[in-house]
gemmi code that builds the backbone of each chain (N, CA, C; Angstrom):
import gemmi

chains = {
    "A": [
        ("MET", (52.857, 130.256, 116.333), (51.877, 129.768, 116.401), (51.584, 128.917, 115.036)),
        ("ALA", (51.705, 128.056, 114.748), (51.249, 127.049, 113.393), (49.934, 127.646, 113.498)),
        ("LYS", (50.175, 128.046, 111.960), (48.302, 128.070, 111.087), (47.657, 127.134, 111.470)),
        ("PRO", (46.478, 127.339, 111.342), (45.573, 126.315, 111.495), (45.112, 125.293, 110.449)),
        ("SER", (44.772, 124.584, 110.131), (44.502, 123.651, 108.825), (42.981, 123.661, 109.327)),
        ("GLU", (42.128, 123.203, 107.363), (41.054, 123.642, 108.081), (40.206, 122.043, 106.797)),
        ("LEU", (39.461, 121.855, 106.891), (38.832, 120.787, 106.058), (37.113, 121.352, 105.918)),
        ("THR", (36.697, 121.029, 105.056), (35.352, 121.428, 104.943), (34.533, 120.096, 104.197)),
        ("LEU", (33.874, 119.475, 104.664), (32.625, 118.477, 103.751), (30.723, 118.745, 103.896)),
        ("PRO", (30.236, 118.376, 103.549), (29.027, 117.945, 103.804), (28.695, 116.716, 105.011)),
        ("ALA", (27.953, 117.977, 106.156), (27.372, 116.898, 107.108), (26.587, 115.520, 106.382)),
        ("ALA", (27.280, 114.255, 105.912), (27.117, 113.162, 105.788), (27.801, 112.367, 106.180)),
        ("ILE", (26.712, 110.881, 106.862), (27.349, 110.009, 107.985), (28.823, 109.695, 106.477)),
        ("GLU", (28.928, 109.073, 105.355), (29.618, 108.590, 104.800), (31.049, 109.752, 104.961)),
        ("ASN", (30.953, 110.764, 105.460), (31.612, 111.585, 105.041), (32.589, 111.896, 106.866)),
        ("LEU", (31.894, 111.127, 107.845), (32.384, 111.089, 109.531), (33.862, 110.378, 109.326)),
        ("THR", (34.458, 109.039, 108.269), (35.818, 108.481, 108.571), (36.950, 109.729, 107.812)),
        ("ALA", (36.544, 110.495, 106.739), (37.094, 111.301, 106.075), (37.045, 112.949, 106.864)),
        ("LEU", (36.538, 113.535, 107.651), (36.822, 113.776, 108.991), (37.520, 114.003, 109.432)),
        ("LYS", (37.356, 112.280, 110.519), (38.323, 111.743, 111.766), (39.568, 111.766, 110.530)),
        ("ASP", (39.957, 110.970, 109.997), (41.403, 110.658, 109.700), (42.479, 112.162, 109.394)),
        ("PHE", (41.097, 113.003, 108.843), (41.899, 114.644, 108.511), (42.159, 114.876, 109.971)),
        ("ILE", (41.485, 114.715, 111.269), (41.751, 115.497, 113.101), (43.152, 114.202, 112.994)),
        ("ASN", (43.033, 113.264, 112.935), (43.814, 112.248, 113.460), (45.601, 112.316, 112.562)),
        ("GLY", (45.356, 112.768, 111.345), (46.675, 113.340, 110.762), (47.408, 114.652, 111.790)),
        ("GLU", (46.535, 115.594, 111.877), (47.514, 116.342, 112.469), (47.562, 116.237, 113.853)),
        ("LEU", (46.688, 115.382, 114.596), (47.010, 114.895, 116.104), (48.197, 114.316, 115.860)),
        ("ASP", (48.512, 113.328, 114.915), (49.739, 112.826, 114.386), (50.625, 113.338, 114.380)),
        ("ALA", (50.537, 114.621, 113.887), (51.930, 114.998, 113.256), (52.721, 116.133, 114.895)),
        ("PHE", (51.530, 115.911, 115.227), (51.692, 117.802, 116.286), (52.149, 116.263, 117.290)),
        ("GLY", (52.215, 115.296, 117.653), (52.961, 114.729, 118.303), (52.008, 113.711, 120.232)),
        ("LEU", (50.882, 114.003, 119.459), (50.094, 113.325, 121.057), (50.066, 111.784, 120.682)),
        ("ASP", (50.002, 111.178, 121.369), (50.457, 109.417, 122.193), (49.388, 108.914, 121.112)),
        ("PRO", (49.675, 107.409, 120.670), (48.581, 106.524, 120.226), (46.690, 107.297, 121.291)),
        ("ARG", (47.119, 106.500, 121.893), (45.860, 107.247, 122.877), (45.631, 107.928, 123.295)),
        ("GLN", (46.018, 109.089, 123.033), (45.680, 109.895, 123.516), (44.733, 110.871, 121.903)),
        ("CYS", (45.544, 110.121, 120.825), (44.932, 110.409, 119.906), (43.484, 109.537, 119.708)),
        ("LEU", (43.287, 108.598, 120.361), (42.109, 107.940, 120.328), (41.301, 108.380, 121.265)),
        ("GLN", (41.389, 109.052, 122.034), (40.670, 109.953, 122.889), (40.178, 111.567, 122.160)),
        ("VAL", (40.499, 112.066, 121.241), (40.839, 113.257, 121.015), (39.598, 112.680, 119.436)),
        ("GLU", (40.198, 111.496, 118.995), (39.187, 110.994, 117.877), (37.816, 110.598, 118.524)),
        ("LEU", (37.793, 109.929, 119.543), (36.656, 109.497, 119.451), (35.244, 111.226, 120.565)),
        ("ALA", (35.961, 111.672, 120.875), (35.535, 113.041, 121.290), (35.119, 113.703, 120.305)),
        ("CYS", (35.295, 113.806, 119.310), (35.218, 114.367, 118.337), (34.311, 114.054, 117.321)),
        ("ASP", (34.286, 112.960, 117.275), (33.263, 111.343, 116.638), (32.141, 111.836, 117.044)),
        ("GLU", (31.745, 111.978, 118.559), (30.826, 111.879, 118.936), (30.017, 113.177, 118.618)),
        ("LEU", (30.419, 114.434, 118.579), (30.302, 115.389, 118.462), (29.669, 115.970, 116.923)),
        ("LEU", (31.144, 115.208, 115.996), (30.554, 115.583, 114.954), (29.584, 114.494, 114.211)),
        ("THR", (29.406, 113.463, 114.763), (28.002, 112.440, 114.423), (26.595, 113.393, 115.148)),
        ("ASN", (26.688, 113.696, 116.034), (25.658, 114.394, 116.225), (24.964, 115.205, 115.288)),
        ("ILE", (26.321, 116.336, 115.323), (25.628, 117.185, 114.231), (25.719, 116.977, 112.588)),
        ("ILE", (26.021, 115.410, 112.330), (25.538, 114.796, 111.379), (24.410, 114.415, 111.070)),
        ("LEU", (23.858, 113.911, 112.197), (22.122, 113.342, 112.200), (21.085, 114.192, 112.968)),
        ("TYR", (21.132, 115.556, 113.092), (20.527, 116.741, 113.798), (20.911, 117.823, 113.226)),
        ("ALA", (21.629, 118.205, 112.847), (21.604, 119.775, 112.754), (21.618, 120.243, 111.904)),
        ("TYR", (21.174, 119.345, 110.658), (20.677, 119.773, 109.591), (19.271, 119.061, 108.910)),
        ("PRO", (18.133, 120.189, 108.974), (17.007, 119.771, 109.024), (16.491, 119.267, 107.461)),
        ("LYS", (17.000, 120.490, 106.575), (16.438, 119.970, 105.460), (18.437, 120.057, 104.834)),
        ("PRO", (18.738, 118.708, 104.724), (20.004, 118.079, 104.070), (20.289, 118.672, 102.710)),
        ("PRO", (21.351, 119.348, 102.261), (22.997, 119.215, 103.036), (23.126, 120.430, 103.241)),
        ("GLY", (24.205, 120.729, 104.683), (24.807, 121.561, 105.360), (26.526, 121.306, 105.556)),
        ("ASP", (26.934, 122.098, 105.566), (28.282, 121.623, 105.430), (28.946, 121.125, 107.269)),
        ("ILE", (29.988, 121.140, 107.330), (30.201, 120.907, 108.754), (32.028, 121.482, 108.334)),
        ("THR", (32.416, 122.357, 109.268), (34.336, 122.894, 109.130), (34.800, 121.939, 109.769)),
        ("VAL", (35.543, 121.388, 109.592), (36.521, 121.460, 110.554), (38.291, 121.644, 110.704)),
        ("ARG", (38.452, 122.200, 111.921), (39.860, 123.039, 112.116), (40.963, 122.578, 113.439)),
        ("CYS", (42.144, 122.768, 112.514), (42.808, 122.423, 114.042), (44.161, 122.237, 113.979)),
        ("GLN", (44.075, 123.426, 115.215), (45.205, 123.981, 115.676), (46.703, 124.241, 116.942)),
        ("PRO", (47.556, 123.552, 116.864), (48.111, 123.843, 117.867), (48.534, 124.741, 119.093)),
        ("LEU", (47.624, 124.599, 120.078), (48.346, 126.234, 120.701), (49.308, 126.099, 121.150)),
        ("ASP", (50.023, 125.543, 121.890), (51.311, 125.663, 122.098), (52.516, 124.214, 122.043)),
        ("ALA", (53.347, 123.899, 122.519), (53.894, 122.661, 122.474), (52.558, 122.254, 123.232)),
        ("GLN", (52.696, 121.802, 124.286), (51.978, 121.453, 124.639), (49.822, 120.823, 124.574)),
        ("SER", (49.596, 122.126, 124.057), (48.069, 122.034, 124.041), (47.810, 122.524, 122.359)),
        ("PHE", (46.804, 121.336, 121.914), (46.037, 120.734, 120.847), (44.828, 121.448, 120.783)),
        ("GLN", (44.367, 121.922, 119.668), (43.325, 122.219, 119.704), (41.926, 122.255, 118.488)),
        ("VAL", (41.138, 121.453, 118.368), (40.082, 121.276, 117.592), (38.625, 122.083, 117.419)),
        ("THR", (38.730, 122.934, 116.408), (37.004, 123.186, 116.581), (36.141, 123.115, 115.254)),
        ("ILE", (35.198, 122.826, 115.498), (33.940, 121.987, 114.841), (33.441, 123.146, 114.546)),
        ("ILE", (33.007, 123.161, 113.255), (31.272, 124.590, 112.914), (30.586, 124.325, 112.247)),
        ("ASP", (29.727, 124.481, 112.556), (28.278, 124.132, 111.732), (27.207, 126.022, 111.578)),
        ("SER", (26.354, 125.099, 110.495), (25.415, 126.239, 110.753), (24.240, 125.816, 110.880)),
        ("GLY", (23.837, 124.692, 111.109), (22.857, 124.569, 111.547), (21.965, 124.976, 112.505)),
        ("VAL", (20.681, 124.110, 112.915), (20.073, 124.326, 114.289), (20.368, 124.914, 115.652)),
        ("HIS", (20.116, 126.209, 116.172), (20.835, 126.517, 117.776), (20.912, 125.120, 118.371)),
        ("PHE", (22.022, 124.172, 118.822), (22.061, 123.595, 119.736), (23.463, 123.408, 120.665)),
        ("ASP", (23.506, 123.208, 121.806), (24.665, 123.480, 122.670), (24.708, 121.452, 123.429)),
        ("PRO", (25.465, 121.022, 122.626), (25.595, 119.652, 123.445), (25.924, 119.141, 124.559)),
        ("LEU", (26.239, 120.711, 125.193), (27.140, 120.529, 126.490), (25.811, 120.986, 127.517)),
        ("ALA", (24.660, 121.610, 127.281), (23.835, 121.399, 127.509), (22.686, 121.134, 128.673)),
        ("THR", (23.237, 119.367, 127.603), (21.936, 118.298, 128.161), (22.721, 117.559, 129.353)),
        ("GLU", (22.032, 116.924, 129.756), (21.639, 116.298, 131.518), (22.683, 115.478, 130.805)),
        ("ARG", (23.558, 115.306, 132.067), (24.515, 113.666, 132.381), (24.019, 112.175, 132.624)),
        ("PRO", (23.932, 111.991, 131.281), (22.987, 110.239, 131.698), (23.181, 109.624, 133.019)),
        ("ASP", (21.999, 108.911, 133.488), (22.387, 108.160, 134.629), (22.788, 106.633, 134.680)),
        ("THR", (24.397, 106.753, 134.285), (25.158, 105.443, 134.365), (24.685, 104.305, 134.792)),
        ("ALA", (23.972, 104.822, 135.988), (23.815, 102.901, 136.853), (22.814, 102.288, 136.428)),
        ("LEU", (21.975, 102.798, 135.718), (20.783, 102.386, 135.309), (20.667, 100.642, 134.725)),
        ("ALA", (19.929, 100.060, 135.282), (19.819, 98.934, 134.760), (19.617, 98.552, 132.816)),
        ("LEU", (19.694, 97.432, 132.414), (19.582, 97.829, 131.339), (18.246, 98.176, 130.432)),
        ("GLU", (16.939, 97.830, 130.588), (15.659, 98.354, 130.356), (15.782, 99.580, 130.677)),
        ("ASP", (16.238, 100.076, 131.793), (15.581, 101.503, 131.657), (16.262, 102.526, 131.515)),
        ("ARG", (17.376, 102.551, 130.789), (18.137, 103.182, 129.999), (17.964, 103.749, 128.838)),
        ("PRO", (17.827, 105.329, 129.139), (17.973, 105.929, 127.367), (18.814, 106.154, 127.384)),
        ("LEU", (19.459, 106.175, 125.602), (21.222, 106.501, 125.590), (21.555, 107.661, 124.892)),
        ("GLY", (20.001, 108.716, 124.763), (21.228, 110.263, 124.795), (21.471, 110.470, 125.344)),
        ("GLY", (22.809, 111.557, 124.986), (23.767, 112.280, 126.350), (25.087, 111.593, 126.175)),
        ("LEU", (25.063, 109.946, 126.396), (26.220, 109.052, 126.399), (27.077, 109.512, 125.692)),
        ("GLY", (27.379, 109.899, 124.095), (28.153, 110.436, 123.463), (28.617, 111.805, 123.904)),
        ("ILE", (27.952, 112.832, 124.716), (28.053, 114.011, 125.100), (28.975, 113.977, 126.234)),
        ("LEU", (28.344, 112.753, 127.076), (29.137, 112.402, 128.098), (30.620, 111.512, 128.209)),
        ("LEU", (31.052, 111.079, 127.284), (32.150, 110.780, 126.607), (32.698, 111.552, 126.268)),
        ("SER", (32.679, 112.419, 125.007), (33.321, 113.755, 124.608), (34.093, 113.963, 125.822)),
        ("ARG", (33.060, 114.435, 126.804), (33.754, 115.054, 128.145), (35.092, 114.638, 128.707)),
        ("GLU", (34.655, 113.072, 128.469), (35.952, 112.507, 129.425), (37.406, 112.650, 128.895)),
        ("MET", (36.997, 112.513, 127.187), (37.877, 112.222, 126.802), (39.593, 113.928, 126.422)),
        ("VAL", (38.996, 114.419, 127.040), (39.733, 115.821, 126.456), (39.709, 116.375, 127.746)),
        ("ASP", (40.462, 117.854, 127.438), (40.233, 118.639, 128.270), (39.487, 119.604, 129.207)),
        ("ASN", (39.044, 119.860, 127.906), (38.384, 121.067, 127.986), (37.314, 120.789, 126.731)),
        ("ILE", (36.220, 121.480, 126.597), (34.917, 121.404, 125.235), (34.265, 122.661, 126.048)),
        ("THR", (34.578, 123.519, 124.436), (33.562, 125.197, 124.881), (32.404, 124.594, 124.019)),
        ("TYR", (31.590, 125.276, 124.151), (30.403, 125.985, 123.221), (29.808, 127.199, 123.127)),
        ("GLU", (30.298, 127.887, 121.516), (29.510, 129.513, 121.298), (29.008, 128.641, 120.063)),
        ("ARG", (27.691, 130.220, 119.855), (26.719, 130.425, 118.924), (27.353, 131.663, 118.312)),
        ("GLN", (27.437, 131.696, 116.968), (28.364, 132.783, 116.759), (28.056, 132.958, 114.692)),
        ("ASN", (27.688, 134.443, 115.220), (26.969, 134.557, 113.382), (26.503, 132.994, 111.924)),
        ("ASP", (24.803, 132.915, 113.239), (24.014, 131.764, 113.020), (25.243, 130.519, 113.010)),
        ("SER", (25.886, 130.141, 113.844), (27.192, 129.222, 113.422), (27.149, 129.170, 115.120)),
        ("ASN", (27.140, 127.250, 115.101), (27.695, 126.465, 116.105), (29.078, 125.651, 115.948)),
        ("ILE", (29.406, 126.030, 117.242), (31.405, 126.547, 117.209), (31.587, 125.728, 118.931)),
        ("LEU", (31.977, 124.317, 118.357), (32.296, 123.962, 119.355), (34.201, 123.525, 119.577)),
        ("THR", (34.938, 123.902, 120.697), (36.174, 123.982, 120.713), (36.693, 123.081, 121.635)),
        ("ILE", (37.729, 122.135, 120.913), (37.960, 120.752, 121.591), (39.591, 120.919, 122.219)),
        ("THR", (40.006, 120.784, 123.371), (41.198, 121.073, 123.525), (41.839, 120.029, 124.337)),
        ("LYS", (43.300, 119.694, 124.128), (43.566, 118.537, 125.114), (45.158, 118.483, 125.059)),
        ("ASN", (45.711, 118.507, 126.132), (47.131, 118.989, 126.141), (47.884, 117.127, 126.701)),
        ("LYS", (48.680, 117.609, 126.692), (50.510, 116.591, 126.500), (49.811, 115.905, 127.214)),
        ("ALA", (49.877, 116.796, 128.094), (50.130, 116.295, 129.871), (49.053, 116.248, 130.094)),
        ("SER", (48.006, 115.313, 130.006), (47.051, 115.228, 130.669), (46.619, 114.903, 131.355)),
        ("SER", (45.989, 115.234, 132.520), (46.382, 114.830, 133.940), (45.244, 113.944, 134.668)),
        ("ARG", (44.449, 113.993, 133.611), (43.256, 112.875, 134.263), (42.874, 111.641, 133.084)),
        ("LYS", (44.297, 111.300, 132.798), (44.212, 110.052, 132.312), (45.654, 108.735, 132.715)),
        ("PRO", (45.730, 107.624, 132.739), (46.943, 107.206, 133.107), (47.964, 107.161, 131.248)),
    ],
    "B": [
        ("MET", (36.349, 98.448, 110.113), (35.721, 97.091, 111.203), (35.490, 96.132, 110.039)),
        ("GLU", (36.322, 95.040, 110.721), (35.407, 93.554, 110.336), (35.503, 92.739, 111.511)),
        ("ILE", (34.087, 91.514, 111.075), (33.763, 90.849, 112.134), (33.346, 89.546, 111.947)),
        ("THR", (34.387, 88.492, 112.099), (34.475, 87.405, 111.939), (33.469, 86.844, 113.663)),
        ("ALA", (33.051, 85.490, 112.126), (32.074, 84.695, 113.426), (32.589, 83.346, 112.985)),
        ("ASN", (33.124, 82.374, 114.660), (33.125, 81.435, 114.795), (32.278, 80.400, 115.501)),
        ("LYS", (32.218, 79.399, 115.609), (31.399, 78.030, 116.679), (32.197, 77.002, 117.581)),
        ("GLN", (32.288, 77.877, 118.756), (32.442, 76.644, 119.394), (31.217, 75.709, 120.405)),
        ("GLY", (31.741, 74.747, 120.331), (29.866, 73.593, 120.400), (28.885, 74.935, 119.770)),
        ("ASP", (27.769, 75.171, 121.273), (26.196, 76.321, 120.631), (26.865, 77.445, 120.869)),
        ("ILE", (28.088, 78.226, 121.328), (28.880, 78.812, 121.436), (28.882, 80.110, 120.069)),
        ("THR", (28.835, 80.840, 120.048), (28.830, 82.298, 118.231), (29.726, 82.760, 119.136)),
        ("ILE", (31.156, 82.856, 118.522), (32.766, 83.937, 118.885), (33.043, 84.994, 117.985)),
        ("LEU", (31.841, 85.859, 118.155), (32.694, 87.284, 117.072), (33.509, 87.639, 117.350)),
        ("THR", (34.587, 87.933, 116.716), (35.404, 88.741, 116.951), (35.329, 89.929, 115.891)),
        ("VAL", (35.657, 91.273, 116.645), (35.541, 92.779, 115.758), (36.645, 93.053, 116.050)),
        ("ASN", (37.412, 93.577, 114.883), (38.494, 93.882, 114.571), (38.299, 96.097, 114.388)),
        ("GLY", (39.631, 96.563, 114.604), (39.739, 97.509, 113.751), (38.793, 99.004, 115.089)),
        ("LYS", (37.530, 99.830, 114.391), (37.375, 100.301, 115.097), (35.951, 100.434, 114.710)),
        ("MET", (34.872, 100.764, 116.110), (34.109, 100.725, 115.898), (33.335, 102.353, 115.816)),
        ("ASP", (32.331, 102.946, 115.065), (31.585, 104.288, 114.945), (30.165, 104.621, 114.641)),
        ("ALA", (29.344, 105.575, 113.737), (28.256, 105.599, 113.404), (28.326, 105.210, 112.071)),
        ("SER", (29.656, 105.372, 111.604), (29.549, 105.179, 110.308), (29.579, 103.566, 109.853)),
        ("ASN", (29.343, 102.682, 110.661), (29.491, 100.939, 110.358), (29.073, 100.128, 111.605)),
        ("ALA", (28.381, 100.861, 112.127), (28.099, 100.071, 113.662), (27.081, 98.817, 113.597)),
        ("THR", (25.831, 99.420, 112.464), (24.505, 98.787, 112.424), (25.644, 97.470, 111.524)),
        ("GLU", (26.826, 97.372, 111.453), (27.361, 96.468, 110.532), (27.218, 94.880, 111.874)),
        ("PHE", (26.892, 95.829, 113.149), (27.818, 94.390, 114.069), (26.408, 93.866, 114.384)),
        ("GLU", (25.156, 94.633, 114.748), (23.720, 94.641, 114.607), (23.187, 93.559, 113.353)),
        ("ALA", (24.033, 93.830, 112.157), (23.329, 92.631, 110.978), (23.936, 91.606, 110.889)),
        ("LYS", (24.967, 91.790, 112.079), (25.808, 90.512, 111.835), (24.830, 89.394, 113.008)),
        ("VAL", (24.774, 90.053, 114.029), (23.551, 89.753, 115.518), (22.512, 88.850, 114.389)),
        ("LYS", (22.236, 89.791, 114.061), (20.546, 89.547, 113.532), (21.044, 88.003, 112.804)),
        ("GLU", (22.115, 88.169, 111.517), (21.952, 86.888, 111.021), (22.165, 86.096, 111.855)),
        ("GLU", (23.255, 85.909, 112.793), (24.054, 84.604, 113.522), (22.487, 84.132, 114.288)),
        ("MET", (21.453, 85.216, 114.949), (20.367, 84.795, 115.831), (19.137, 84.157, 114.608)),
        ("ALA", (19.328, 84.825, 113.501), (18.048, 83.865, 112.411), (18.525, 82.895, 111.777)),
        ("ALA", (19.674, 82.168, 112.390), (20.628, 81.002, 111.672), (20.346, 80.341, 113.452)),
        ("GLY", (19.697, 80.394, 113.959), (19.492, 80.084, 116.019), (20.571, 80.117, 116.792)),
        ("ALA", (21.800, 80.748, 116.576), (22.434, 81.284, 118.278), (22.348, 82.348, 118.583)),
        ("ASN", (22.205, 82.122, 120.644), (21.615, 82.756, 121.281), (22.474, 82.827, 121.860)),
        ("ARG", (23.746, 82.157, 122.558), (24.861, 82.133, 122.963), (26.243, 83.319, 122.523)),
        ("PHE", (26.447, 84.055, 122.503), (27.726, 84.541, 122.456), (28.632, 85.484, 122.669)),
        ("VAL", (30.618, 84.846, 122.370), (30.778, 85.593, 122.948), (31.419, 86.720, 122.374)),
        ("VAL", (31.809, 87.790, 122.337), (32.134, 89.041, 121.462), (33.991, 89.365, 121.832)),
        ("ASP", (34.279, 88.879, 120.901), (36.361, 89.172, 121.352), (36.964, 90.646, 120.788)),
        ("LEU", (36.657, 91.568, 121.650), (37.107, 92.868, 121.535), (38.374, 92.870, 121.496)),
        ("SER", (39.713, 92.243, 121.652), (40.937, 92.415, 121.357), (41.697, 92.918, 120.497)),
        ("GLN", (40.699, 92.526, 119.403), (41.245, 93.566, 118.217), (40.964, 94.746, 117.860)),
        ("LEU", (39.772, 95.136, 118.929), (39.087, 96.579, 118.891), (39.556, 97.503, 118.885)),
        ("ALA", (40.382, 98.499, 118.504), (41.127, 99.490, 118.940), (40.474, 101.068, 119.543)),
        ("TYR", (38.869, 101.097, 119.222), (37.983, 102.345, 118.806), (36.165, 102.285, 119.363)),
        ("ILE", (35.345, 102.331, 120.009), (34.022, 102.144, 119.937), (33.956, 103.483, 120.803)),
        ("SER", (32.559, 104.480, 119.663), (31.685, 105.605, 119.974), (30.574, 105.055, 120.694)),
        ("SER", (29.912, 105.689, 121.070), (28.601, 105.552, 121.851), (27.941, 104.880, 120.936)),
        ("ALA", (27.734, 104.943, 119.699), (27.337, 104.207, 118.564), (27.383, 103.000, 118.409)),
        ("GLY", (28.565, 102.447, 118.977), (29.220, 101.222, 118.942), (28.567, 100.227, 119.753)),
        ("LEU", (28.220, 101.154, 121.416), (27.911, 100.442, 122.611), (26.105, 100.475, 122.292)),
        ("ARG", (25.501, 101.677, 121.295), (24.171, 100.510, 121.207), (24.076, 99.604, 120.691)),
        ("SER", (25.034, 98.919, 119.365), (24.705, 98.116, 118.478), (25.010, 96.830, 119.545)),
        ("MET", (26.361, 97.462, 120.809), (26.167, 96.235, 121.764), (24.749, 95.756, 122.861)),
        ("LEU", (24.356, 97.179, 122.690), (23.308, 97.218, 123.765), (21.952, 96.145, 122.948)),
        ("PHE", (22.207, 96.086, 121.934), (20.810, 95.529, 120.996), (21.306, 93.931, 121.184)),
        ("LEU", (22.350, 93.341, 121.135), (23.213, 92.146, 121.100), (22.465, 91.461, 122.839)),
        ("ALA", (22.577, 92.322, 123.759), (22.406, 92.320, 125.107), (20.642, 92.390, 124.939)),
        ("LYS", (19.927, 93.232, 124.809), (18.311, 93.043, 124.634), (17.850, 92.245, 123.992)),
        ("SER", (18.637, 91.583, 122.696), (18.458, 90.432, 122.218), (18.388, 88.903, 122.744)),
        ("VAL", (19.460, 88.745, 123.103), (19.936, 87.609, 123.364), (19.152, 87.754, 124.505)),
        ("LYS", (18.426, 88.685, 125.778), (17.816, 88.115, 126.590), (16.799, 88.337, 126.244)),
        ("THR", (16.287, 89.134, 125.176), (14.694, 88.155, 125.077), (14.488, 86.787, 124.543)),
        ("SER", (15.557, 86.532, 124.586), (15.727, 84.639, 123.527), (15.987, 83.655, 125.035)),
        ("SER", (16.664, 84.451, 125.391), (17.196, 83.329, 126.924), (18.342, 83.297, 127.065)),
        ("GLY", (19.287, 83.685, 125.912), (20.430, 83.316, 125.824), (21.544, 83.832, 126.339)),
        ("ALA", (22.778, 84.321, 125.702), (23.931, 84.569, 127.138), (25.041, 85.736, 125.479)),
        ("ALA", (25.311, 86.948, 125.952), (26.011, 87.228, 125.792), (27.406, 87.467, 126.656)),
        ("VAL", (28.819, 87.332, 126.227), (29.697, 87.376, 127.580), (30.920, 88.223, 126.750)),
        ("LEU", (31.408, 89.295, 127.299), (32.229, 90.026, 126.490), (33.369, 89.374, 126.673)),
        ("CYS", (35.129, 90.075, 125.694), (36.368, 89.710, 126.050), (37.214, 90.689, 125.799)),
        ("GLY", (38.111, 91.081, 126.365), (39.848, 91.333, 125.453), (39.288, 92.767, 125.295)),
        ("LEU", (38.645, 93.444, 126.787), (38.628, 95.065, 126.531), (40.167, 95.534, 126.530)),
        ("ASN", (40.624, 95.830, 125.771), (41.738, 97.167, 126.278), (41.475, 98.610, 126.288)),
        ("GLY", (42.246, 99.350, 126.625), (43.229, 100.918, 126.012), (41.447, 101.826, 126.541)),
        ("VAL", (41.142, 101.941, 125.677), (40.365, 102.750, 124.589), (39.068, 102.458, 124.958)),
        ("VAL", (39.059, 101.289, 124.365), (37.614, 100.788, 124.343), (37.077, 100.314, 126.082)),
        ("GLN", (38.216, 99.822, 126.698), (37.928, 99.355, 128.180), (37.342, 100.886, 129.196)),
        ("GLU", (38.471, 101.953, 128.460), (37.894, 103.595, 129.238), (35.990, 103.359, 128.564)),
        ("VAL", (35.734, 103.448, 127.662), (34.143, 103.916, 126.758), (33.528, 102.857, 128.028)),
        ("PHE", (33.669, 102.003, 127.926), (33.165, 100.705, 128.866), (33.065, 101.411, 129.827)),
        ("LYS", (33.636, 101.976, 131.338), (33.666, 102.017, 131.922), (32.760, 103.522, 132.716)),
        ("ILE", (33.008, 104.427, 131.688), (32.761, 106.036, 131.693), (31.104, 105.690, 131.230)),
        ("SER", (30.677, 104.776, 130.780), (29.730, 104.768, 129.703), (29.011, 103.776, 131.215)),
        ("GLY", (29.268, 103.066, 132.042), (28.846, 102.202, 132.469), (28.532, 101.102, 131.697)),
        ("PHE", (28.248, 100.826, 130.843), (28.654, 99.507, 130.199), (29.226, 97.972, 130.565)),
        ("SER", (30.239, 98.516, 131.291), (30.189, 96.817, 131.948), (30.092, 96.376, 132.896)),
        ("ALA", (28.811, 97.373, 133.547), (28.104, 96.748, 134.240), (26.737, 95.307, 134.194)),
        ("LEU", (26.735, 96.065, 132.550), (25.400, 95.386, 132.115), (25.742, 94.530, 130.870)),
        ("PHE", (27.499, 93.760, 131.469), (27.471, 92.745, 130.463), (28.693, 91.771, 131.929)),
        ("THR", (28.777, 90.644, 131.544), (29.949, 89.859, 131.550), (31.050, 89.727, 130.820)),
        ("VAL", (31.608, 90.684, 131.656), (33.310, 90.769, 131.542), (34.020, 90.234, 131.376)),
        ("CYS", (35.269, 89.503, 130.531), (36.363, 88.508, 131.378), (37.434, 88.919, 130.364)),
        ("ASP", (38.342, 88.385, 130.954), (39.919, 88.970, 130.497), (40.191, 88.574, 129.329)),
        ("ASP", (40.170, 87.268, 128.649), (40.207, 86.922, 127.332), (38.839, 85.327, 127.017)),
        ("ARG", (39.012, 85.369, 125.693), (37.905, 84.158, 125.177), (38.365, 82.936, 126.395)),
        ("GLN", (38.799, 82.255, 126.073), (38.810, 80.937, 126.689), (37.927, 81.117, 128.508)),
        ("GLN", (38.155, 82.077, 129.141), (37.309, 82.523, 130.241), (35.597, 82.949, 129.568)),
        ("ALA", (35.920, 83.503, 129.146), (34.446, 83.916, 128.398), (33.261, 83.183, 127.727)),
        ("ILE", (34.789, 81.744, 127.077), (33.970, 80.878, 126.318), (33.111, 79.571, 128.038)),
        ("GLN", (34.098, 79.896, 129.135), (33.567, 79.120, 130.205), (31.987, 80.519, 130.468)),
        ("SER", (32.187, 81.106, 130.934), (31.248, 81.919, 131.720), (30.169, 82.105, 130.635)),
        ("CYS", (29.884, 81.236, 129.695), (28.786, 82.002, 128.738), (27.615, 81.069, 128.754)),
    ],
}
model = gemmi.Model(1)
for chain_id, residues in chains.items():
    chain = gemmi.Chain(chain_id)
    for i, (resn, *xyz) in enumerate(residues, 1):
        res = gemmi.Residue()
        res.name, res.seqid = resn, gemmi.SeqId(i, " ")
        for name, pos in zip(("N", "CA", "C"), xyz):
            atom = gemmi.Atom()
            atom.name, atom.element = name, gemmi.Element(name[0])
            atom.pos, atom.b_iso = gemmi.Position(*pos), 0.0
            res.add_atom(atom)
        chain.add_residue(res)
    model.add_chain(chain)
structure = gemmi.Structure()
structure.add_model(model)
structure.setup_entities()
């Protein structure tokens, strides 16, 4: 199994692009097709943006992104922060059928994250939030 | 991301290029505000060159929808493809807008 590559940066919106560029480079090297790369980017983007906006009541804190191929078919991205205890996967699924005026927008990012990849897990370990995103090359869920 | 504005009659055509996420979505809102301050309230948004949109980008689209509704205007989207189309579908945002295949149809529907 290939070694993971890792990048740690302060959790600031100015670093969102750098964090995503790092992930994209690794995804591309792994050999996901362009559409699959965008899907993983989107899943990570939503989770990273949440952390940047909400994890650290007293900024700055760090975000670590770790990329690792699991085997020839599967790629894993792990996102780690040491901010407030928060499991984004525990949020309720938003009602996407509501009218424009009645629509709360929270939860939409997590919904998109879940739909774009094959699996996302959350764990709290040593005062850190750890999100693990898995994408398979032969993903059955997308055309 | 790049946003360009063109006029066709009293319709403002916004063309968005690249990727829209939390780091730049407010630029789209700023452009809408700028155009509306100059009197625009009918918009066609051409997303055929947009490769990517996150929920932050959807929020800025919602800002446009709510703004034109308040001013009795219109906003029609066109050119959605790939992951952008997928995001609009999953989020339910396709139903919030008139969505056309291409710019010509969008102008006629606006």
